[in-house]
DOMARNU-968299 format. One record per residue (C-alpha): x, y, z; residue in three letters. Coordinates in steps of 0.5 Angstrom, whole numbers, m for minus. Each point is the difference from the previous one (the first is absolute). Example, Ala and Ser with C-alpha at 12.3 -4.5 7.8 and 13.67 -1.06 7.14 Angstrom:
# residues 2
PT       X       Y       Z   code
PT      25      m9      16    Ala
PT       2       7      m2    Ser
***
This chain:
# residues 284
PT       X       Y       Z   code
PT     119     199     m47    Met
PT       0       0       8    Lys
PT      m6       3       0    Arg
PT      m3      m5      m5    Arg
PT       3      m6       4    Arg
PT      m3       3       7    Ser
PT      m7       0      m3    Leu
PT       1      m7      m2    Phe
PT       2      m2       7    Leu
PT      m7       4       2    His
PT      m4      m4      m5    Phe
PT       3      m7       2    Asn
PT      m2       2       8    Gln
PT      m7       2      m2    Leu
PT      m1      m6      m4    Arg
PT       2      m5       6    Val
PT      m4       4       5    Leu
PT      m6      m1      m5    Leu
PT       1      m7      m1    Arg
PT       1      m1       8    Lys
PT      m7       4       0    Phe
PT      m3      m4      m5    Ala
PT       2      m6       4    Leu
PT      m3       2       6    Val
PT      m6       3      m3    Thr
PT      m1      m7      m3    Leu
PT       1      m4       7    Phe
PT      m5       5       3    Ile
PT      m5      m1      m6    Ile
PT       1      m8       1    Ser
PT      m1       1       7    Leu
PT      m7       4       0    Ile
PT      m2      m5      m6    Leu
PT       1      m6       5    Met
PT      m4       3       6    Leu
PT      m6       2      m5    Met
PT       0      m7      m2    Ser
PT       0      m3       7    Lys
PT      m5       5       2    Asn
PT      m4      m1      m6    Gln
PT       0      m8       1    Ser
PT      m3       2       7    Ile
PT      m5       4      m3    Leu
PT      m2      m5      m5    Leu
PT       0      m6       6    Asp
PT      m5       5       4    Tyr
PT      m4       1      m6    Ala
PT      m1      m7      m2    Ser
PT      m2      m2       8    Ser
PT      m5       6       0    Gly
PT      m3      m3      m7    Gly
PT       0      m7       3    Ser
PT      m4       3       6    Tyr
PT      m5       3      m5    Val
PT       0      m5      m5    Ala
PT      m2      m6       4    Met
PT      m7       2       3    Pro
PT      m1       2      m8    Val
PT       2      m7      m2    Ile
PT      m4      m4       5    Gln
PT      m6       4      m2    Val
PT       1      m2      m7    Leu
PT       2      m7       1    Ile
PT      m6      m1       5    Trp
PT      m5      m2      m5    Pro
PT       5      m5      m3    Ala
PT       0      m3       7    Lys
PT      m7      m1       1    Met
PT      m1      m3      m7    Val
PT       5      m5       1    Thr
PT      m3      m2       7    Lys
PT      m7       0      m3    Gly
PT       3      m5      m6    Tyr
PT       3      m4       6    Glu
PT      m6       0       4    Tyr
PT      m5      m2      m6    Leu
PT       5      m6      m2    Ala
PT       0      m3       7    Asn
PT      m8       1       0    Leu
PT       0      m4      m7    Trp
PT       5      m6       3    His
PT      m4       0       6    Ile
PT      m6      m1      m4    Gln
PT       3      m5      m4    Gln
PT       2      m4       6    Asp
PT      m7       0       3    Asn
PT      m3      m2      m6    Glu
PT       5      m6       0    Ala
PT      m1      m1       7    Leu
PT      m8       0      m1    Arg
PT       1      m5      m6    Ala
PT       4      m5       5    Glu
PT      m4       1       6    Asn
PT      m6      m2      m5    Glu
PT       4      m6      m2    Ala
PT       1      m2       7    Leu
PT      m7       1       1    His
PT      m2      m5      m5    Lys
PT       5      m5       2    Leu
PT      m3       1       7    Gln
PT      m7      m2      m2    Asp
PT       2      m6      m5    Lys
PT       4      m2       6    Tyr
PT      m6       1       5    Asp
PT      m4      m4      m5    Ser
PT       5      m6      m1    Leu
PT       0       0       8    Glu
PT      m7      m1       0    Ile
PT      m1      m5      m5    Glu
PT       6      m4       3    Asn
PT      m4       0       6    Lys
PT      m6      m2      m3    Leu
PT       3      m6      m4    Leu
PT       4      m2       6    Ser
PT      m7       0       4    Asp
PT      m3      m4      m5    Leu
PT       5      m5      m1    Leu
PT       1       0       8    Asn
PT       8       1      m2    Tyr
PT       4       0       6    Val
PT       7       5      m1    Thr
PT       6      m3       2    Leu
PT       4       1       7    Pro
PT       6       4       0    Gln
PT       6      m4      m2    Ala
PT       6       0       4    Gly
PT       7       0      m4    Phe
PT       8      m1       1    Ile
PT       5       2      m4    Ser
PT       6      m6      m1    Ala
PT       6       0      m4    Lys
PT       2      m6      m5    Met
PT       6      m4       3    Val
PT      m1      m6      m5    Ala
PT      m3      m2      m6    Glu
PT      m1      m6      m4    Glu
PT      m1       0      m8    Arg
PT       0      m6      m4    Gly
PT      m4      m5      m4    Ala
PT      m3      m3       6    Phe
PT      m2       6       5    Ala
PT       0       8       0    His
PT       0       2       7    Ser
PT       4       5       5    Ile
PT       1       0       7    Val
PT      m1       7       4    Ala
PT       3       2       7    Tyr
PT      m6       2       4    Val
PT       3       0       7    Gly
PT      m4      m1       6    Asp
PT      m6       1      m4    Lys
PT      m6      m5      m1    Gln
PT      m2      m1      m7    Val
PT      m5      m5      m2    Asn
PT      m1      m5      m6    Lys
PT      m4       3      m6    Gly
PT       2       7       2    Asp
PT       1       5      m6    Val
PT       7       2      m2    Val
PT       0       6      m4    Leu
PT       6       4      m3    Ala
PT      m1       7      m3    Asn
PT      m7       0       1    Gly
PT      m2      m6      m4    Ser
PT       0      m8       2    Val
PT       6      m4      m1    Val
PT      m2      m6       4    Gly
PT      m3      m3       7    Arg
PT       3      m3       6    Ile
PT       1      m7       0    Asp
PT       3      m1       7    Lys
PT       4       3       6    Gln
PT       6      m3       3    Leu
PT       3       4       6    Gln
PT       2       7      m3    Ser
PT      m1      m2      m7    Tyr
PT      m6      m1      m4    Ala
PT       0      m3      m7    Lys
PT      m4       3      m6    Val
PT      m3      m4      m6    Ile
PT       0       5      m6    Leu
PT      m5       1      m5    Leu
PT       5      m3      m5    Thr
PT       0      m7       4    Asp
PT      m3      m6      m3    Ile
PT      m4      m1       6    Ser
PT      m3       7       0    Ser
PT      m7       1      m2    Asn
PT      m4       6       1    Ile
PT      m7       2      m2    Pro
PT       1       7      m4    Val
PT      m5       4      m4    Ile
PT       2       5      m6    Ile
PT      m2       7       2    Glu
PT      m3       3      m5    Asn
PT      m4      m6      m3    Thr
PT      m1      m4       6    Arg
PT       2      m6      m3    Ile
PT       2      m5       6    Arg
PT       5      m5      m1    Gly
PT       6      m4       4    Ile
PT       7       3       0    Leu
PT       4      m6       0    Lys
PT       8       0       1    Gly
PT       4      m5      m4    Asp
PT       7       2       3    Asn
PT       1       5      m6    Ser
PT       1       7       0    Gln
PT      m7       1      m2    Tyr
PT      m6      m4       3    Pro
PT      m6      m2      m4    Lys
PT      m7       2       0    Leu
PT      m4      m6      m1    Val
PT      m8      m2       1    Phe
PT      m2       6      m4    Thr
PT      m7      m1      m4    Pro
PT       2      m2      m7    Leu
PT      m4       6      m3    Asp
PT       3       5       5    Ala
PT       3       7      m3    Glu
PT       7       0       3    Ile
PT       5       5      m3    Ser
PT       8       1       1    Val
PT       0       6       6    Gly
PT      m6      m2       4    Asp
PT       1       1       7    Arg
PT      m1      m6       5    Ile
PT      m2       0       7    Val
PT      m2      m5       5    Thr
PT      m7      m2       0    Ser
PT      m1      m2       7    Gly
PT      m3      m6      m2    Val
PT       1      m6       5    Ser
PT       2       5       5    Gly
PT       8      m1      m1    Val
PT       1       7      m2    Phe
PT      m5       6       1    Pro
PT      m2       3      m6    Ala
PT       3       6      m4    Gly
PT       7      m1       2    Leu
PT       4       1      m7    Pro
PT       5      m5      m3    Ile
PT       2       1      m7    Gly
PT      m3       1      m7    Tyr
PT       0      m5      m6    Val
PT       6       0      m3    His
PT      m1      m5      m6    Ser
PT      m5      m4      m3    Ile
PT       2      m6      m5    Val
PT      m5      m4      m2    Lys
PT      m4      m2       7    Asn
PT       6       1       4    Glu
PT      m1       7       4    Ile
PT       7       2       4    Lys
PT      m1       6       5    Val
PT       6       4       2    Arg
PT       0       2       7    Leu
PT       0       7       2    Phe
PT       6      m1       5    Ala
PT       7      m2      m2    Ser
PT       1      m7       3    Leu
PT       7       1      m2    Glu
PT       1       6       4    Lys
PT      m3      m2       7    Leu
PT       3       3       6    Glu
PT      m5       2       5    Tyr
PT      m8      m3       0    Val
PT      m6       2       4    Lys
PT      m3      m6       3    Ile
PT      m8       2       1    Val
PT      m4      m4       5    Asn
PT      m8      m1      m2    Tyr
PT      m1      m5       5    Asn
PT      m1      m6      m5    Ile
PT       6      m4       2    Gly
PT      m5      m5       4    Gly
PT      m4      m1      m6    Leu
PT       5      m2      m4    Leu
PT       3      m5       5    Glu
PT      m7      m3       1    Asp
PT       0      m1      m8    Val
PT       7      m3       0    Asp
PT      m2      m5       5    Asn
PT      m6      m2      m4    Asp
***
């Protein structure tokens, strides 16, 4: 009985030793595996770097044809665009040459006609800008007063607003000038229809739209026809824009001015050196 118990105790001790040995062995094996894994990753890194150094030149050689094809395509596309631009510039240059030839021929024709008619060109006109400070709009008069400061203006000087005629200077008193508007009942301006060259008189009647009178009875006049100064009688130079035909009711032709008289703030007073002629006419 004692002997069996002694064997059992020895067997238990041996089992404990084997368990401890197994734990130590497992620890050692785990440590070895960890070290091997670390070394393997380092080896893999070295292998990867080496592979990259070897593979990069090969890849560059393989993609070189693709790069050349791409550059060649871009070069050809740029050449095509340059050719298109050159063709457009060539066409534009040809059109400009045609316009230049037409301009030269018109200039020569104009010179010949001027020589034939003994036409004398107008001198360079001077002008000043003035601010409107008062206006008179009623049943008996349509006029404004403009501040001209120390500038000198003359009776008959043309008054423009937004590039078109709105009236003429009536008189100056110190720093102010009175402007007779085209809508004033005393305003009578020789005009011409721009496209048909039909002449007439633009007469104010103290309304918003002056009348076109003294036109031929068989004249073909349409709504929208542009009206400009004719230059007849020397009151205004020819070709200054005035307005357009607004309405035609029976024999009454109304003209709408290009400039809005209701919105006048600043005007341009142009001196064509005809003030003395107007004073002589008034004196007669």
